[in-house]
C-alpha positions in Angstrom: -12.6 -2.8 2.6 -11.8 1.0 2.7 -12.7 2.4 5.9 -12.2 -0.9 7.5 -9.3 -1.7 10.6 -9.5 -5.6 10.0 -8.8 -7.0 7.0 -9.0 -10.9 5.3 -6.8 -13.2 7.3 -5.7 -17.0 6.4 -4.0 -19.1 8.9 -2.2 -22.9 7.7 -1.6 -24.5 9.1 0.7 -28.2 8.6 -2.2 -30.2 8.8 -4.2 -28.5 6.5 -6.2 -27.3 9.0 -8.0 -23.4 7.8 -8.8 -20.5 10.3 -10.3 -18.0 7.9 -11.1 -14.7 9.0 -13.3 -11.7 6.7 -14.2 -9.3 6.8 -16.4 -9.2 9.1 -17.6 -13.6 9.8 -14.7 -16.4 10.4 -14.4 -19.5 8.8 -12.3 -23.0 10.2 -11.4 -25.0 6.2 -9.0 -27.3 5.3 -6.6 -26.6 2.2 -4.8 -29.0 0.2 -1.7 -28.1 -1.7 0.4 -30.5 -4.2 3.3 -28.0 -5.8 1.4 -25.0 -7.0 -2.0 -26.6 -6.5 -4.5 -25.3 -4.8 -7.6 -26.0 -3.2 -9.6 -23.9 -0.4 -12.4 -26.1 1.1 -14.3 -23.8 3.8 -17.3 -24.2 6.2 -20.5 -23.0 8.0 -19.2 -19.6 8.8 -20.4 -17.4 11.7 -23.2 -16.1 12.2 -22.1 -12.6 12.7 -24.8 -9.2 13.0 -22.5 -6.7 10.7 -23.1 -4.8 7.5 -25.1 -4.9 4.1 -21.1 -4.3 2.9 -19.6 -6.5 5.3 -21.8 -9.6 4.5 -21.4 -8.8 0.7 -17.5 -9.1 1.5 -17.2 -11.5 2.9 -19.9 -14.0 0.6 -17.1 -12.6 -2.4 -13.7 -13.6 -0.5 -15.4 -17.2 0.1 -16.5 -17.4 -3.3 -12.5 -16.7 -4.8 -11.3 -19.2 -2.4 -13.4 -21.6 -3.8 -12.7 -20.9 -6.9 -9.2 -20.2 -6.5 -6.5 -23.3 -7.7 -2.4 -22.2 -7.4 -0.4 -20.0 -5.3 2.8 -18.5 -5.6 5.0 -16.4 -4.0 5.9 -12.9 -4.5 8.4 -11.3 -2.1 6.4 -11.1 1.8 3.0 -12.2 -0.3 0.9 -15.4 -1.4 -0.7 -15.5 -4.1 -3.8 -17.8 -4.4 -5.2 -17.4 -8.3 -7.6 -18.0 -9.5 -10.3 -16.2 -12.2 -9.2 -13.4 -9.0 -6.4 -12.9 -8.2 -5.6 -12.5 -3.6 -2.7 -11.5 -2.4 -2.0 -12.2 1.3 0.4 -10.9 3.4 3.3 -13.2 5.3 3.2 -12.1 9.0 6.6 -10.3 10.1 6.4 -11.4 13.6 
């Protein structure tokens, strides 16, 4: 999101538990991976007071994550593939 210091972060534990930081809110979820197929299930979001554009961005990101069907590594990123491809950079620390 232009002008934002915060970017969405997807943290997946070995058990598949996911912590997803959005543009404003955060959400817990579960990730199921079988080969190159992936399913992301999301729970309730935190209820932070957000500007309308960030709340809309959160809604769009959650919807896109729920529609992901496949994944692949590309360079230093993980691409989540669905109707919209999402790219998350791998942490370098």
